[in-house]
Backbone as numpy.savetxt, mean C-alpha at the origin, in Angstrom:
# Nx Ny Nz CAx CAy CAz Cx Cy Cz
6.68 -0.71 -15.29 5.82 0.46 -15.29 6.73 1.68 -15.29
6.45 2.63 -16.14 7.34 3.78 -16.24 7.10 4.79 -15.12
8.15 5.59 -14.85 8.10 6.55 -13.75 7.03 7.62 -13.94
6.72 7.98 -15.18 5.68 8.98 -15.43 4.33 8.47 -14.95
4.04 7.21 -15.24 2.76 6.62 -14.82 2.69 6.52 -13.30
3.80 6.11 -12.67 3.84 6.02 -11.21 3.63 7.41 -10.61
4.27 8.42 -11.20 4.11 9.79 -10.74 2.67 10.26 -10.79
1.96 9.88 -11.85 0.53 10.23 -11.97 -0.28 9.60 -10.85
-0.02 8.34 -10.57 -0.77 7.61 -9.54 -0.52 8.23 -8.17
0.73 8.62 -7.90 1.11 9.14 -6.59 0.94 10.65 -6.45
0.44 11.28 -7.50 0.26 12.74 -7.48 -0.68 13.15 -6.36
-0.34 14.25 -5.64 -1.19 14.71 -4.54 -2.61 15.05 -5.01
-3.57 14.78 -4.14 -4.97 15.10 -4.40 -5.52 15.84 -3.18
-6.74 16.32 -3.29 -7.37 17.04 -2.20 -7.83 16.14 -1.08
-8.23 16.74 0.03 -8.67 15.98 1.19 -9.86 15.06 0.92
-10.77 15.47 0.06 -11.93 14.63 -0.25 -11.53 13.33 -0.90
-10.65 13.42 -1.89 -10.17 12.21 -2.57 -9.33 11.36 -1.62
-8.50 12.00 -0.80 -7.72 11.23 0.17 -8.65 10.48 1.13
-9.73 11.10 1.53 -10.71 10.44 2.40 -11.33 9.23 1.72
-11.67 9.36 0.44 -12.24 8.23 -0.30 -11.21 7.11 -0.43
-9.96 7.49 -0.69 -8.90 6.49 -0.80 -8.72 5.76 0.53
-8.72 6.52 1.61 -8.54 5.89 2.92 -9.66 4.88 3.20
-10.87 5.26 2.89 -12.01 4.35 3.11 -11.86 3.09 2.26
-11.48 3.25 1.01 -11.28 2.11 0.10 -10.17 1.20 0.62
-9.08 1.80 1.08 -7.95 1.03 1.59 -8.37 0.28 2.86
-9.02 0.94 3.79 -9.47 0.27 5.02 -10.39 -0.91 4.70
-11.27 -0.74 3.72 -12.22 -1.79 3.36 -11.59 -2.99 2.68
-10.55 -2.76 1.88 -10.07 -3.83 0.99 -8.64 -4.30 1.22
-7.87 -3.61 2.06 -6.45 -3.91 2.17 -6.17 -5.36 2.54
-6.73 -5.84 3.63 -6.39 -7.19 4.11 -6.85 -8.26 3.14
-7.99 -8.07 2.54 -8.48 -9.04 1.55 -7.52 -9.11 0.36
-7.12 -7.96 -0.15 -6.20 -7.91 -1.29 -4.84 -8.46 -0.90
-4.37 -8.14 0.29 -3.06 -8.63 0.73 -3.05 -10.15 0.79
-4.12 -10.75 1.29 -4.17 -12.22 1.34 -4.05 -12.83 -0.06
-4.68 -12.20 -1.03 -4.61 -12.69 -2.42 -3.21 -12.50 -3.01
-2.54 -11.43 -2.64 -1.28 -11.05 -3.29 -0.04 -11.42 -2.50
-0.19 -11.90 -1.27 0.94 -12.07 -0.36 2.11 -12.83 -0.97
1.85 -13.87 -1.72 2.93 -14.66 -2.31 3.70 -13.90 -3.39
3.08 -12.88 -3.93 3.71 -12.11 -5.00 4.37 -10.82 -4.50
4.23 -10.55 -3.19 4.79 -9.33 -2.62 6.06 -9.68 -1.85
7.23 -9.30 -2.37 8.48 -9.65 -1.69 8.76 -8.80 -0.44
7.95 -7.80 -0.19 8.18 -6.89 0.95 6.90 -6.71 1.75
6.29 -7.83 2.14 4.99 -7.80 2.81 5.04 -7.00 4.11
6.05 -7.24 4.94 6.10 -6.55 6.23 6.22 -5.03 6.03
7.04 -4.62 5.08 7.19 -3.18 4.81 5.88 -2.60 4.26
5.17 -3.37 3.45 3.88 -2.93 2.91 2.88 -2.72 4.04
2.81 -3.66 4.97 1.87 -3.53 6.09 2.29 -2.37 7.00
3.59 -2.18 7.20 4.05 -1.02 7.98 3.63 0.28 7.28
3.71 0.30 5.95 3.25 1.46 5.19 1.76 1.69 5.35
1.01 0.61 5.41 -0.45 0.69 5.65 -0.71 1.40 6.98
0.00 0.96 8.03 -0.20 1.59 9.34 0.26 3.04 9.35
1.32 3.35 8.63 1.78 4.73 8.51 0.73 5.59 7.81
0.12 5.04 6.76 -0.90 5.78 6.01 -2.12 6.10 6.87
-2.45 5.22 7.80 -3.63 5.42 8.64 -3.33 6.18 9.93
-2.06 6.50 10.15 -1.63 7.19 11.35 -1.82 8.70 11.17
-2.69 9.28 11.96 -2.95 10.72 11.86 -1.73 11.57 12.20
-0.74 10.98 12.85 0.49 11.72 13.16 1.48 11.74 11.99
1.23 10.94 10.96 2.07 10.98 9.77 1.77 12.28 9.02
2.79 12.90 8.42 2.54 14.13 7.66 1.53 13.90 6.53
0.70 14.89 6.25 -0.34 14.73 5.21 0.21 14.26 3.86
1.34 14.76 3.45 1.90 14.36 2.14 2.30 12.87 2.17
2.84 12.42 3.30 3.21 11.01 3.45 1.96 10.15 3.40
0.94 10.53 4.16 -0.32 9.78 4.17 -0.91 9.75 2.75
-0.90 10.89 2.07 -1.46 10.96 0.72 -0.72 10.06 -0.25
0.61 10.06 -0.19 1.41 9.20 -1.07 1.09 7.73 -0.83
1.08 7.35 0.44 0.80 5.95 0.77 -0.63 5.56 0.42
-1.58 6.43 0.71 -2.98 6.12 0.39 -3.18 5.96 -1.12
-2.48 6.77 -1.91 -2.59 6.64 -3.37 -2.07 5.28 -3.82
-0.91 4.89 -3.30 -0.33 3.60 -3.69 -1.18 2.44 -3.19
-1.66 2.53 -1.95 -2.48 1.46 -1.40 -3.83 1.38 -2.10
-4.40 2.51 -2.47 -5.68 2.50 -3.22 -5.48 1.83 -4.57
-4.37 2.10 -5.22 -4.07 1.44 -6.49 -3.93 -0.07 -6.29
-3.29 -0.46 -5.19 -3.11 -1.87 -4.85 -4.44 -2.59 -4.66
-5.39 -1.95 -3.99 -6.65 -2.64 -3.67 -7.66 -2.61 -4.81
-7.44 -1.78 -5.83 -8.36 -1.76 -6.96 -8.19 -3.04 -7.79
-9.26 -3.76 -8.06 -9.11 -5.02 -8.80 -8.72 -4.84 -10.27
-9.10 -3.74 -10.86 -8.76 -3.49 -12.27 -7.89 -2.25 -12.35
-6.68 -2.45 -12.80 -5.77 -1.33 -12.97 -4.98 -1.58 -14.26
-3.80 -1.02 -14.38 -3.04 -1.12 -15.61 -2.86 -2.58 -16.05
-2.49 -3.45 -15.12 -2.42 -4.89 -15.37 -3.41 -5.51 -14.39
-4.54 -6.03 -14.88 -5.57 -6.57 -13.98 -5.00 -7.63 -13.03
-5.39 -7.55 -11.75 -4.83 -8.39 -10.72 -5.12 -9.88 -10.91
-6.14 -10.21 -11.65 -6.49 -11.62 -11.81 -5.58 -12.35 -12.80
-4.71 -11.65 -13.52 -3.79 -12.29 -14.46 -2.71 -13.02 -13.67
-2.73 -14.32 -13.71 -1.82 -15.15 -12.93 -0.36 -14.81 -13.23
0.38 -14.51 -12.19 1.80 -14.23 -12.32 2.14 -12.81 -12.69
1.24 -12.08 -13.31 1.52 -10.70 -13.74 0.66 -9.67 -13.04
-0.45 -10.09 -12.51 -1.46 -9.16 -12.03 -1.04 -8.13 -11.03
-0.09 -8.46 -10.17 0.31 -7.51 -9.14 1.65 -6.84 -9.43
2.22 -7.06 -10.61 3.54 -6.48 -10.90 3.48 -4.95 -10.95
2.45 -4.40 -11.56 2.35 -2.94 -11.60 2.08 -2.38 -10.21
1.28 -3.09 -9.42 1.01 -2.67 -8.05 2.31 -2.63 -7.25
3.17 -3.63 -7.42 4.43 -3.69 -6.68 5.33 -2.52 -7.05
5.34 -2.13 -8.32 6.16 -0.99 -8.74 5.68 0.29 -8.07
4.37 0.50 -8.04 3.81 1.70 -7.41 4.07 1.68 -5.91
3.83 0.53 -5.28 4.05 0.43 -3.83 5.52 0.64 -3.47
6.42 0.03 -4.23 7.85 0.19 -3.95 8.27 1.65 -4.07
7.78 2.34 -5.08 8.11 3.76 -5.26 7.59 4.58 -4.08
6.36 4.32 -3.68 5.77 5.07 -2.56 6.52 4.79 -1.26
6.80 3.52 -0.99 7.50 3.17 0.25 8.90 3.76 0.28
9.58 3.76 -0.85 10.92 4.38 -0.91 10.84 5.88 -0.64
9.80 6.51 -1.15 9.64 7.96 -0.99 9.42 8.35 0.47
8.70 7.54 1.21 8.31 7.91 2.58 8.99 7.08 3.65
9.98 6.29 3.28 10.61 5.33 4.20 10.97 5.93 5.57
11.49 7.13 5.61 11.92 7.71 6.89 10.75 8.03 7.82
9.52 8.03 7.30 8.34 8.32 8.11 7.67 7.05 8.64
8.13 5.90 8.20 7.59 4.64 8.72 8.36 4.36 10.01
7.67 4.45 11.12 8.30 4.41 12.44 8.44 2.97 12.96
9.24 2.80 14.02 9.31 1.49 14.67 7.92 1.02 15.13
7.06 1.93 15.55 5.70 1.55 15.97 4.91 0.99 14.80
5.05 1.56 13.60 4.37 1.04 12.41 4.89 -0.35 12.08
6.20 -0.53 12.19 6.81 -1.83 11.89 6.39 -2.89 12.91
6.32 -2.50 14.18 5.88 -3.41 15.22 4.42 -3.83 14.98
3.57 -2.87 14.65 2.17 -3.18 14.36 2.07 -4.13 13.17
2.92 -3.94 12.18 2.92 -4.82 11.00 3.32 -6.24 11.39
4.40 -6.37 12.15 4.84 -7.71 12.57 3.75 -8.40 13.39
3.13 -7.65 14.28 2.06 -8.22 15.12 0.88 -8.67 14.26
0.44 -7.81 13.36 -0.70 -8.16 12.50 -0.39 -9.37 11.64
0.80 -9.43 11.09 1.17 -10.56 10.24 1.31 -11.85 11.04
1.82 -11.77 12.25 1.96 -12.98 13.05 0.60 -13.50 13.50
-0.34 -12.59 13.72 -1.69 -13.01 14.10 -2.44 -13.60 12.91
-2.14 -13.11 11.72 -2.81 -13.59 10.51 -2.21 -14.91 10.04
-0.94 -15.17 10.39 -0.25 -16.36 9.94 0.34 -17.07 11.16
-0.35 -18.05 11.71 0.10 -18.71 12.93 1.43 -19.44 12.78
1.83 -19.78 11.56 3.09 -20.48 11.34 4.29 -19.55 11.37
4.06 -18.28 11.40 5.14 -17.30 11.34 5.78 -17.12 12.68
């Protein structure tokens, strides 16, 4: 996925759109993650980013960037439809990796701890 397309997806939006994105992400994140977990090489960082995006103490631009990437992740139809076996989440991973790299310093130890806890509760073998 080219950087111009990723830039469009992560472009800042107003509070109304960020609110809609947050609602969409809250509703669909865990369901989508369960479907995509095997294809995501950075699951723990992704979940830490999820908690950072929902943290009201995170700067608005950080929350907006993460919410844009996470909203793209949870949408079933995007540039490469998620149902395409083996390819469906590749574009999502590019967008998520770009967003996480951009805001990495704002993902706190508390976000990472919450991610580890959530993943260990979701996967008893972990």
